[in-house]
Residue, then its C-alpha position, 0 to 999 in steps of 0.5 A: x711429358x705432354x701426355x702426363x700433363x694432359x692426364x693431370x689437367x683432366x684429373x685436377x681440372x686444371x689448365x696447361x700453362x707456360x709450357x714448351x712441347x717439342x717433338x711430341x707424338x700423341x696418338x688417339x689422345x683425348x684432350x677435349x675441354x682442356x685449356x692451353x695458355x701460353x703453350x708452344x707446340x714445336x715439331x709435334x705430331x698428333x694422330x687422331x687426337x680429340x681436341x673438341x671444345x679445347x681452348x688455346x690462348x697466347x700460344x703457338x703451333x710451329x712445324x706441327x702436324x695435327x691432320x685429321x684431328x678433331x677441334x670441334x667447338x674449340x676456342x682460339x685467342x691470339x694463337x699462331x700456327x706456322x709451318x703446320x699441317x691440319x689436312x682433314x682436321x675438323x674445326x667446325x663451330x670453332x672460334x678464332x680471335x686475333x689469330x695468325x696462320x702462316x705457311x700451313x696446310x689445311x686441305x680438306x679441313x672442315x671449318x663449317x659454322x666457325x667464327x673468325x675475327x681480326x685474324x690473318x692468314x697467309x701463304x697457306x693452302x686450304x684446298x677443297x676445305x669447307x667454310x659453310x655458314x662461317x662468320x668472317x669479321x676483319x679477316x685478312x687473307x693473303x696468298x691463300x689457295x682456296x681452290x674448290x673450297x665450299x663457301x655455301x651460305x658464308x657472307x664474303x662482303x668486304x673480304x679481300x680475296x684479290x691475292x688468293x686462289x678461288x678457282x672452283x669455289x662452291x656457293x649457292x645457286x643465287x650467288x648471294x655469298x659473292x655480294x661485296x666480295x673484293x677480288x682482282x681481275x684474275x679472280x673475276x675471270x675465274x668467277x665469270x665461269x661460275x656465274x655462267x658468263x663468258x670472258x671475250 
């Protein structure tokens, strides 16, 4: 069903609207530049699919797996991602506005040069993910594991990481990314080693 609607949307240059897709499996499917409005994806699996420059509005991904898929330059507005896997996904230059991510996995995912505004991310893992030159505005992170993630040239001022794991994060040699960051005691001890300080 989903594959048929994708092809129709491409042929007729239409959006996919007000649909619920459950248990779908798509492999090597090209869904680039398609707009999805008020669409719910439930227990769907996408293997090596291309969502580059696609747009998602007012919908949900629930218990889905889109690991290693490409979402380069995609646009997300008022979307919810829950209980899903996006390990190794490519989301560089994507735009996220008023989105929510809960209990999901994005290890090794690439968010380089993406933009986030008024988003909430909680109880999720982003281990060894890439956040190079990302713009963050009014983003709330709670219980997120960013272990060994790369934040090179991403301004973290005002972002609260006090409830997150940031062990071994990668930043520039001048540590400019850390100015104004909000952290707790545990994170301060972790960052002390990064800065070459010794906690006694």
